BALOBA-1460 file (C-alpha; in Angstrom, 3 decimals):
// residues 302
<rec num="1" residu="m" x="0.076" y="0.021" z="0.093"/>
<rec num="2" residu="v" x="1.271" y="3.430" z="-0.893"/>
<rec num="3" residu="r" x="0.546" y="6.775" z="0.594"/>
<rec num="4" residu="e" x="-1.463" y="9.456" z="-1.137"/>
<rec num="5" residu="d" x="1.445" y="11.733" z="-0.951"/>
<rec num="6" residu="g" x="3.959" y="9.483" z="-2.637"/>
<rec num="7" residu="a" x="5.680" y="8.615" z="0.417"/>
<rec num="8" residu="a" x="7.181" y="5.314" z="1.101"/>
<rec num="9" residu="a" x="4.762" y="2.356" z="1.015"/>
<rec num="10" residu="v" x="3.187" y="0.790" z="4.053"/>
<rec num="11" residu="t" x="2.348" y="-2.860" z="4.143"/>
<rec num="12" residu="r" x="-0.889" y="-4.357" z="5.382"/>
<rec num="13" residu="d" x="1.463" y="-5.836" z="8.392"/>
<rec num="14" residu="d" x="2.820" y="-2.306" z="9.259"/>
<rec num="15" residu="v" x="-0.750" y="-0.802" z="9.253"/>
<rec num="16" residu="l" x="-1.953" y="-3.616" z="11.679"/>
<rec num="17" residu="a" x="1.187" y="-3.387" z="13.662"/>
<rec num="18" residu="d" x="0.916" y="0.400" z="14.095"/>
<rec num="19" residu="f" x="-2.693" y="0.522" z="14.895"/>
<rec num="20" residu="g" x="-2.303" y="-2.074" z="17.367"/>
<rec num="21" residu="r" x="0.479" y="-0.274" z="19.273"/>
<rec num="22" residu="y" x="-1.881" y="2.993" z="19.111"/>
<rec num="23" residu="l" x="-4.709" y="1.222" z="20.675"/>
<rec num="24" residu="r" x="-2.663" y="-0.416" z="23.458"/>
<rec num="25" residu="l" x="-0.331" y="2.650" z="24.082"/>
<rec num="26" residu="e" x="-2.101" y="5.734" z="23.593"/>
<rec num="27" residu="r" x="-5.749" y="4.626" z="24.021"/>
<rec num="28" residu="d" x="-4.846" y="2.366" z="26.639"/>
<rec num="29" residu="l" x="-7.682" y="-0.103" z="25.505"/>
<rec num="30" residu="s" x="-7.683" y="-3.706" z="27.116"/>
<rec num="31" residu="p" x="-6.161" y="-6.562" z="25.319"/>
<rec num="32" residu="h" x="-9.780" y="-7.954" z="24.437"/>
<rec num="33" residu="t" x="-10.761" y="-4.851" z="22.862"/>
<rec num="34" residu="v" x="-7.300" y="-4.415" z="21.084"/>
<rec num="35" residu="r" x="-7.808" y="-8.111" z="19.665"/>
<rec num="36" residu="a" x="-11.424" y="-7.211" z="18.644"/>
<rec num="37" residu="y" x="-10.515" y="-3.977" z="16.870"/>
<rec num="38" residu="l" x="-7.627" y="-5.728" z="14.975"/>
<rec num="39" residu="t" x="-9.942" y="-8.559" z="13.878"/>
<rec num="40" residu="d" x="-12.406" y="-5.903" z="12.614"/>
<rec num="41" residu="v" x="-9.617" y="-4.006" z="10.778"/>
<rec num="42" residu="t" x="-8.278" y="-7.187" z="9.286"/>
<rec num="43" residu="s" x="-11.922" y="-8.007" z="7.825"/>
<rec num="44" residu="l" x="-11.969" y="-4.396" z="6.560"/>
<rec num="45" residu="l" x="-8.645" y="-4.801" z="4.778"/>
<rec num="46" residu="d" x="-9.661" y="-8.152" z="3.137"/>
<rec num="47" residu="h" x="-12.824" y="-6.388" z="1.874"/>
<rec num="48" residu="l" x="-10.482" y="-3.919" z="0.219"/>
<rec num="49" residu="g" x="-8.218" y="-6.437" z="-1.107"/>
<rec num="50" residu="g" x="-5.402" y="-5.119" z="0.979"/>
<rec num="51" residu="e" x="-5.322" y="-1.707" z="-0.658"/>
<rec num="52" residu="l" x="-5.691" y="1.064" z="1.961"/>
<rec num="53" residu="g" x="-6.085" y="3.561" z="-0.776"/>
<rec num="54" residu="g" x="-9.506" y="2.355" z="-1.788"/>
<rec num="55" residu="l" x="-10.742" y="3.085" z="1.837"/>
<rec num="56" residu="d" x="-13.543" y="5.750" z="1.182"/>
<rec num="57" residu="i" x="-16.977" y="6.136" z="2.585"/>
<rec num="58" residu="g" x="-18.491" y="3.700" z="-0.148"/>
<rec num="59" residu="a" x="-16.163" y="1.149" z="0.808"/>
<rec num="60" residu="l" x="-16.859" y="1.426" z="4.614"/>
<rec num="61" residu="r" x="-20.639" y="1.140" z="3.806"/>
<rec num="62" residu="g" x="-20.125" y="-1.628" z="1.543"/>
<rec num="63" residu="w" x="-18.156" y="-3.682" z="4.285"/>
<rec num="64" residu="l" x="-20.737" y="-2.884" z="6.781"/>
<rec num="65" residu="a" x="-23.456" y="-4.064" z="4.383"/>
<rec num="66" residu="d" x="-21.913" y="-7.320" z="3.913"/>
<rec num="67" residu="q" x="-21.706" y="-7.695" z="7.565"/>
<rec num="68" residu="h" x="-25.473" y="-7.253" z="7.791"/>
<rec num="69" residu="e" x="-26.158" y="-9.667" z="4.969"/>
<rec num="70" residu="e" x="-24.187" y="-12.297" z="6.690"/>
<rec num="71" residu="g" x="-26.524" y="-11.787" z="9.862"/>
<rec num="72" residu="k" x="-24.266" y="-10.073" z="12.241"/>
<rec num="73" residu="a" x="-25.640" y="-8.875" z="15.500"/>
<rec num="74" residu="r" x="-26.539" y="-5.184" z="15.805"/>
<rec num="75" residu="a" x="-24.119" y="-4.909" z="18.690"/>
<rec num="76" residu="t" x="-21.515" y="-6.472" z="16.422"/>
<rec num="77" residu="l" x="-22.296" y="-3.953" z="13.588"/>
<rec num="78" residu="a" x="-22.084" y="-1.081" z="16.137"/>
<rec num="79" residu="r" x="-18.810" y="-2.060" z="17.505"/>
<rec num="80" residu="r" x="-17.420" y="-2.521" z="14.020"/>
<rec num="81" residu="t" x="-18.673" y="0.984" z="13.026"/>
<rec num="82" residu="a" x="-16.918" y="2.479" z="15.926"/>
<rec num="83" residu="c" x="-13.628" y="0.419" z="14.942"/>
<rec num="84" residu="a" x="-13.829" y="1.763" z="11.385"/>
<rec num="85" residu="r" x="-14.192" y="5.514" z="12.598"/>
<rec num="86" residu="t" x="-11.281" y="5.157" z="14.995"/>
<rec num="87" residu="f" x="-9.158" y="3.413" z="12.333"/>
<rec num="88" residu="t" x="-9.866" y="5.704" z="9.479"/>
<rec num="89" residu="a" x="-9.251" y="8.877" z="11.735"/>
<rec num="90" residu="y" x="-5.678" y="7.242" z="12.716"/>
<rec num="91" residu="c" x="-4.833" y="6.693" z="9.092"/>
<rec num="92" residu="h" x="-5.646" y="10.242" z="8.174"/>
<rec num="93" residu="r" x="-3.587" y="11.340" z="11.173"/>
<rec num="94" residu="r" x="-0.774" y="9.202" z="9.942"/>
<rec num="95" residu="g" x="-1.079" y="10.476" z="6.479"/>
<rec num="96" residu="w" x="-2.105" y="7.218" z="4.886"/>
<rec num="97" residu="l" x="-5.379" y="8.793" z="3.738"/>
<rec num="98" residu="p" x="-6.073" y="12.328" z="2.293"/>
<rec num="99" residu="t" x="-9.174" y="12.700" z="4.107"/>
<rec num="100" residu="d" x="-11.088" y="10.935" z="6.938"/>
<rec num="101" residu="p" x="-14.272" y="8.911" z="5.409"/>
<rec num="102" residu="g" x="-15.229" y="7.631" z="8.948"/>
<rec num="103" residu="l" x="-16.477" y="11.149" z="9.708"/>
<rec num="104" residu="l" x="-19.319" y="10.337" z="6.955"/>
<rec num="105" residu="l" x="-20.277" y="7.212" z="8.735"/>
<rec num="106" residu="g" x="-23.293" y="7.214" z="10.658"/>
<rec num="107" residu="t" x="-23.298" y="5.540" z="14.341"/>
<rec num="108" residu="a" x="-24.845" y="2.150" z="14.551"/>
<rec num="109" residu="k" x="-27.608" y="1.872" z="17.242"/>
<rec num="110" residu="t" x="-27.589" y="-1.133" z="19.530"/>
<rec num="111" residu="a" x="-30.947" y="-2.304" z="20.854"/>
<rec num="112" residu="r" x="-30.724" y="-2.188" z="24.601"/>
<rec num="113" residu="s" x="-32.191" y="-5.251" z="25.894"/>
<rec num="114" residu="l" x="-32.994" y="-5.662" z="29.685"/>
<rec num="115" residu="p" x="-30.519" y="-7.677" z="31.520"/>
<rec num="116" residu="s" x="-31.383" y="-10.891" z="33.443"/>
<rec num="117" residu="v" x="-31.024" y="-10.407" z="37.197"/>
<rec num="118" residu="l" x="-31.699" y="-12.479" z="40.283"/>
<rec num="119" residu="d" x="-34.586" y="-11.338" z="42.593"/>
<rec num="120" residu="q" x="-33.463" y="-10.880" z="46.303"/>
<rec num="121" residu="e" x="-34.445" y="-14.181" z="47.310"/>
<rec num="122" residu="q" x="-32.528" y="-15.919" z="44.607"/>
<rec num="123" residu="a" x="-29.380" y="-13.854" z="45.416"/>
<rec num="124" residu="q" x="-29.584" y="-14.788" z="48.896"/>
<rec num="125" residu="a" x="-30.019" y="-18.290" z="48.214"/>
<rec num="126" residu="a" x="-27.064" y="-18.302" z="45.814"/>
<rec num="127" residu="m" x="-25.018" y="-16.925" z="48.700"/>
<rec num="128" residu="e" x="-26.052" y="-19.181" z="51.206"/>
<rec num="129" residu="v" x="-25.497" y="-22.474" z="49.604"/>
<rec num="130" residu="p" x="-23.422" y="-24.486" z="52.050"/>
<rec num="131" residu="a" x="-19.624" y="-24.323" z="51.405"/>
<rec num="132" residu="a" x="-17.065" y="-27.111" z="52.779"/>
<rec num="133" residu="a" x="-13.758" y="-25.935" z="54.344"/>
<rec num="134" residu="e" x="-11.644" y="-26.944" z="51.329"/>
<rec num="135" residu="p" x="-9.766" y="-24.187" z="49.420"/>
<rec num="136" residu="k" x="-12.007" y="-24.361" z="46.473"/>
<rec num="137" residu="e" x="-15.024" y="-24.005" z="48.108"/>
<rec num="138" residu="l" x="-13.560" y="-21.194" z="50.282"/>
<rec num="139" residu="r" x="-12.496" y="-19.191" z="47.430"/>
<rec num="140" residu="d" x="-15.719" y="-19.905" z="45.252"/>
<rec num="141" residu="q" x="-17.653" y="-18.444" z="48.334"/>
<rec num="142" residu="a" x="-15.410" y="-15.459" z="48.579"/>
<rec num="143" residu="l" x="-15.326" y="-14.420" z="44.958"/>
<rec num="144" residu="l" x="-19.077" y="-14.821" z="44.702"/>
<rec num="145" residu="e" x="-19.913" y="-12.824" z="47.629"/>
<rec num="146" residu="l" x="-17.575" y="-9.997" z="46.444"/>
<rec num="147" residu="l" x="-19.114" y="-10.062" z="42.888"/>
<rec num="148" residu="y" x="-22.551" y="-9.468" z="44.362"/>
<rec num="149" residu="a" x="-21.625" y="-7.063" z="46.932"/>
<rec num="150" residu="t" x="-19.411" y="-4.946" z="44.831"/>
<rec num="151" residu="g" x="-20.826" y="-5.327" z="41.152"/>
<rec num="152" residu="v" x="-17.093" y="-5.276" z="39.973"/>
<rec num="153" residu="r" x="-16.349" y="-6.611" z="36.493"/>
<rec num="154" residu="v" x="-14.801" y="-10.169" z="36.136"/>
<rec num="155" residu="s" x="-11.607" y="-8.762" z="34.886"/>
<rec num="156" residu="e" x="-11.397" y="-6.262" z="37.720"/>
<rec num="157" residu="l" x="-12.041" y="-9.416" z="40.214"/>
<rec num="158" residu="c" x="-9.248" y="-11.142" z="38.636"/>
<rec num="159" residu="a" x="-6.756" y="-8.341" z="38.719"/>
<rec num="160" residu="l" x="-7.404" y="-7.868" z="42.478"/>
<rec num="161" residu="d" x="-4.354" y="-8.074" z="45.084"/>
<rec num="162" residu="v" x="-4.347" y="-8.869" z="48.505"/>
<rec num="163" residu="d" x="-3.399" y="-5.173" z="49.490"/>
<rec num="164" residu="d" x="-6.470" y="-4.057" z="47.594"/>
<rec num="165" residu="v" x="-8.546" y="-5.255" z="50.384"/>
<rec num="166" residu="d" x="-9.242" y="-2.590" z="53.169"/>
<rec num="167" residu="r" x="-10.516" y="-4.702" z="55.809"/>
<rec num="168" residu="e" x="-10.923" y="-1.830" z="58.371"/>
<rec num="169" residu="r" x="-12.926" y="0.448" z="56.170"/>
<rec num="170" residu="h" x="-14.793" y="-2.464" z="54.164"/>
<rec num="171" residu="v" x="-13.613" y="-0.932" z="50.972"/>
<rec num="172" residu="l" x="-12.271" y="-2.605" z="47.680"/>
<rec num="173" residu="r" x="-9.398" y="-0.717" z="45.633"/>
<rec num="174" residu="v" x="-10.436" y="-1.354" z="41.970"/>
<rec num="175" residu="l" x="-8.585" y="-0.683" z="38.903"/>
<rec num="176" residu="g" x="-11.328" y="-0.185" z="36.151"/>
<rec num="177" residu="k" x="-11.479" y="0.270" z="32.323"/>
<rec num="178" residu="g" x="-8.925" y="2.911" z="31.181"/>
<rec num="179" residu="r" x="-6.963" y="2.349" z="34.387"/>
<rec num="180" residu="k" x="-9.284" y="4.346" z="36.524"/>
<rec num="181" residu="e" x="-9.034" y="3.373" z="40.084"/>
<rec num="182" residu="r" x="-12.147" y="3.628" z="42.284"/>
<rec num="183" residu="s" x="-13.122" y="2.503" z="45.793"/>
<rec num="184" residu="v" x="-15.900" y="0.144" z="46.230"/>
<rec num="185" residu="p" x="-17.500" y="-0.710" z="49.715"/>
<rec num="186" residu="f" x="-18.704" y="-4.224" z="50.380"/>
<rec num="187" residu="g" x="-20.380" y="-5.691" z="53.610"/>
<rec num="188" residu="l" x="-19.727" y="-8.177" z="56.526"/>
<rec num="189" residu="p" x="-20.761" y="-11.395" z="54.745"/>
<rec num="190" residu="a" x="-18.268" y="-10.601" z="51.836"/>
<rec num="191" residu="l" x="-15.525" y="-9.520" z="54.562"/>
<rec num="192" residu="r" x="-16.234" y="-12.732" z="56.324"/>
<rec num="193" residu="a" x="-15.816" y="-14.825" z="53.287"/>
<rec num="194" residu="l" x="-12.677" y="-13.087" z="52.406"/>
<rec num="195" residu="d" x="-11.155" y="-13.818" z="55.762"/>
<rec num="196" residu="r" x="-11.921" y="-17.531" z="55.413"/>
<rec num="197" residu="w" x="-10.489" y="-17.639" z="52.128"/>
<rec num="198" residu="c" x="-7.385" y="-15.659" z="52.921"/>
<rec num="199" residu="i" x="-6.670" y="-17.485" z="56.332"/>
<rec num="200" residu="h" x="-7.707" y="-21.119" z="55.580"/>
<rec num="201" residu="g" x="-7.803" y="-21.515" z="51.752"/>
<rec num="202" residu="r" x="-5.223" y="-19.174" z="50.002"/>
<rec num="203" residu="p" x="-2.165" y="-20.566" z="52.225"/>
<rec num="204" residu="l" x="-2.653" y="-23.843" z="50.939"/>
<rec num="205" residu="w" x="-2.611" y="-22.974" z="47.408"/>
<rec num="206" residu="a" x="0.000" y="-20.133" z="47.166"/>
<rec num="207" residu="r" x="3.188" y="-20.722" z="45.392"/>
<rec num="208" residu="a" x="6.045" y="-18.605" z="44.233"/>
<rec num="209" residu="k" x="4.290" y="-17.583" z="41.055"/>
<rec num="210" residu="s" x="1.097" y="-16.436" z="43.187"/>
<rec num="211" residu="g" x="2.675" y="-12.898" z="43.850"/>
<rec num="212" residu="p" x="0.018" y="-10.771" z="45.504"/>
<rec num="213" residu="a" x="-3.023" y="-12.187" z="43.628"/>
<rec num="214" residu="l" x="-6.051" y="-12.303" z="45.937"/>
<rec num="215" residu="f" x="-7.863" y="-15.194" z="44.017"/>
<rec num="216" residu="l" x="-5.647" y="-17.992" z="42.976"/>
<rec num="217" residu="g" x="-6.244" y="-21.075" z="40.525"/>
<rec num="218" residu="v" x="-5.593" y="-24.659" z="41.791"/>
<rec num="219" residu="r" x="-1.959" y="-24.511" z="40.399"/>
<rec num="220" residu="g" x="-1.296" y="-21.267" z="42.473"/>
<rec num="221" residu="g" x="-1.524" y="-18.800" z="39.530"/>
<rec num="222" residu="r" x="-3.677" y="-15.699" z="39.213"/>
<rec num="223" residu="i" x="-7.338" y="-16.967" z="38.544"/>
<rec num="224" residu="d" x="-8.745" y="-16.362" z="35.161"/>
<rec num="225" residu="a" x="-12.020" y="-15.061" z="33.975"/>
<rec num="226" residu="g" x="-13.071" y="-18.533" z="32.645"/>
<rec num="227" residu="t" x="-12.694" y="-20.158" z="36.007"/>
<rec num="228" residu="v" x="-14.894" y="-17.390" z="37.603"/>
<rec num="229" residu="r" x="-17.557" y="-17.826" z="35.011"/>
<rec num="230" residu="r" x="-17.745" y="-21.533" z="35.686"/>
<rec num="231" residu="v" x="-17.847" y="-20.958" z="39.475"/>
<rec num="232" residu="v" x="-20.834" y="-18.557" z="38.939"/>
<rec num="233" residu="h" x="-22.724" y="-20.858" z="36.385"/>
<rec num="234" residu="a" x="-22.404" y="-23.833" z="38.701"/>
<rec num="235" residu="r" x="-23.482" y="-21.866" z="41.801"/>
<rec num="236" residu="l" x="-26.694" y="-20.175" z="40.346"/>
<rec num="237" residu="a" x="-27.615" y="-23.809" z="38.754"/>
<rec num="238" residu="q" x="-28.125" y="-24.908" z="42.449"/>
<rec num="239" residu="v" x="-30.879" y="-22.172" z="43.030"/>
<rec num="240" residu="d" x="-34.321" y="-23.119" z="42.055"/>
<rec num="241" residu="g" x="-35.864" y="-20.663" z="39.319"/>
<rec num="242" residu="a" x="-32.568" y="-18.871" z="38.948"/>
<rec num="243" residu="p" x="-31.587" y="-17.609" z="35.453"/>
<rec num="244" residu="d" x="-28.535" y="-18.838" z="34.022"/>
<rec num="245" residu="m" x="-25.905" y="-16.103" z="33.962"/>
<rec num="246" residu="g" x="-22.396" y="-15.468" z="34.476"/>
<rec num="247" residu="p" x="-20.432" y="-12.783" z="36.696"/>
<rec num="248" residu="h" x="-21.937" y="-9.852" z="34.715"/>
<rec num="249" residu="g" x="-25.237" y="-10.992" z="35.451"/>
<rec num="250" residu="l" x="-24.165" y="-10.678" z="39.174"/>
<rec num="251" residu="r" x="-23.097" y="-7.234" z="38.352"/>
<rec num="252" residu="h" x="-26.587" y="-6.557" z="36.871"/>
<rec num="253" residu="t" x="-28.134" y="-8.098" z="39.935"/>
<rec num="254" residu="a" x="-26.087" y="-5.692" z="42.393"/>
<rec num="255" residu="a" x="-26.953" y="-2.651" z="40.578"/>
<rec num="256" residu="t" x="-30.484" y="-3.354" z="40.415"/>
<rec num="257" residu="h" x="-30.709" y="-4.206" z="44.184"/>
<rec num="258" residu="l" x="-28.887" y="-1.252" z="45.010"/>
<rec num="259" residu="l" x="-31.584" y="0.858" z="43.269"/>
<rec num="260" residu="e" x="-34.401" y="-1.009" z="44.717"/>
<rec num="261" residu="g" x="-32.814" y="-0.368" z="48.142"/>
<rec num="262" residu="g" x="-32.834" y="3.164" z="47.574"/>
<rec num="263" residu="a" x="-29.469" y="4.102" z="46.187"/>
<rec num="264" residu="d" x="-29.341" y="7.186" z="43.912"/>
<rec num="265" residu="l" x="-28.282" y="6.650" z="40.232"/>
<rec num="266" residu="r" x="-24.951" y="8.594" z="40.432"/>
<rec num="267" residu="s" x="-23.890" y="6.494" z="43.392"/>
<rec num="268" residu="v" x="-24.543" y="3.515" z="41.414"/>
<rec num="269" residu="q" x="-22.691" y="4.863" z="38.530"/>
<rec num="270" residu="e" x="-19.647" y="5.800" z="40.656"/>
<rec num="271" residu="l" x="-19.768" y="2.290" z="42.255"/>
<rec num="272" residu="l" x="-19.930" y="0.367" z="39.004"/>
<rec num="273" residu="g" x="-17.206" y="2.739" z="37.333"/>
<rec num="274" residu="h" x="-19.483" y="3.573" z="34.290"/>
<rec num="275" residu="a" x="-18.198" y="6.607" z="32.376"/>
<rec num="276" residu="s" x="-21.586" y="7.758" z="31.471"/>
<rec num="277" residu="l" x="-24.881" y="7.835" z="33.362"/>
<rec num="278" residu="n" x="-26.576" y="6.698" z="30.471"/>
<rec num="279" residu="t" x="-24.987" y="3.206" z="30.772"/>
<rec num="280" residu="t" x="-26.271" y="3.071" z="34.451"/>
<rec num="281" residu="q" x="-29.892" y="4.041" z="33.321"/>
<rec num="282" residu="i" x="-30.590" y="0.809" z="32.076"/>
<rec num="283" residu="y" x="-31.119" y="-0.541" z="35.735"/>
<rec num="284" residu="t" x="-33.745" y="1.817" z="36.386"/>
<rec num="285" residu="h" x="-35.649" y="0.174" z="33.623"/>
<rec num="286" residu="v" x="-35.062" y="-3.227" z="35.002"/>
<rec num="287" residu="s" x="-36.421" y="-2.013" z="38.403"/>
<rec num="288" residu="i" x="-39.698" y="-0.620" z="36.495"/>
<rec num="289" residu="e" x="-40.163" y="-3.663" z="34.743"/>
<rec num="290" residu="r" x="-40.057" y="-5.855" z="38.101"/>
<rec num="291" residu="l" x="-42.246" y="-3.270" z="39.569"/>
<rec num="292" residu="r" x="-45.010" y="-3.600" z="36.501"/>
<rec num="293" residu="a" x="-44.654" y="-7.564" z="36.928"/>
<rec num="294" residu="a" x="-45.431" y="-7.092" z="40.588"/>
<rec num="295" residu="y" x="-48.280" y="-4.831" z="40.015"/>
<rec num="296" residu="r" x="-49.761" y="-7.154" z="37.435"/>
<rec num="297" residu="q" x="-49.808" y="-10.044" z="39.599"/>
<rec num="298" residu="a" x="-51.083" y="-8.289" z="42.672"/>
<rec num="299" residu="h" x="-53.391" y="-5.557" z="41.656"/>
<rec num="300" residu="p" x="-57.086" y="-6.636" z="40.901"/>
<rec num="301" residu="r" x="-57.503" y="-3.877" z="38.240"/>
<rec num="302" residu="a" x="-54.038" y="-4.652" z="36.589"/>
């Protein structure tokens, strides 16, 4: 591929490598997001036949139209639209494109479906399933209590270190998206479960490679997101009537129960680490839907 101003050629691999470095170092995006964006850009370059010079608004719309015809979900199309806008802006700044065609690209809208959540009785039942005194059961109980108590993301949970738990103040130090740090309170049940794990469970699994990680896998390394998801699915499968959900479902549940208990929306936004209040507002719709369901069931004139 050759620059429009006649400068030295830039290869497809150069474009992907440079854009990946930009996403990691300047945008500070998570490894998962970087991989997704590079996959999208690879698809776009394939659509262009590897020639960056053919990237204009018509090519962008044609690429997205192909994705739509392939049956891609609206959320996927929205992400690929956002990726395309980021990519074309970057290419324009680098001098690889004379103009930024992404500026002419509309923003894809995603349907905002209401998340599945546990009701308070189901959440209590999930937290009160008897746990044995083995390290795995102690760890699983502690991470479940912490997920429900704080609403942290699974990636944030896995990244926790022992020193991130302030036992005296009942506060968790969390490093969220964009490396933004926030403090999240938790209650006595979570503290008791954490103490049992840290005193009676973690020392039995700790190895030299464990470092400061709060939650460990059976081989002593830092726990991974896949293990946490399996733990959550397995526990909820033991609760009658509970929907099948992963750690993010417990995050939705925590937010919904906070609002139902009287917490204001901005406090919930801060606790969850949402950059925009619009993201948090979906939980008000969840609460309203639950209220409507209760009304329809209970009121004689519903």
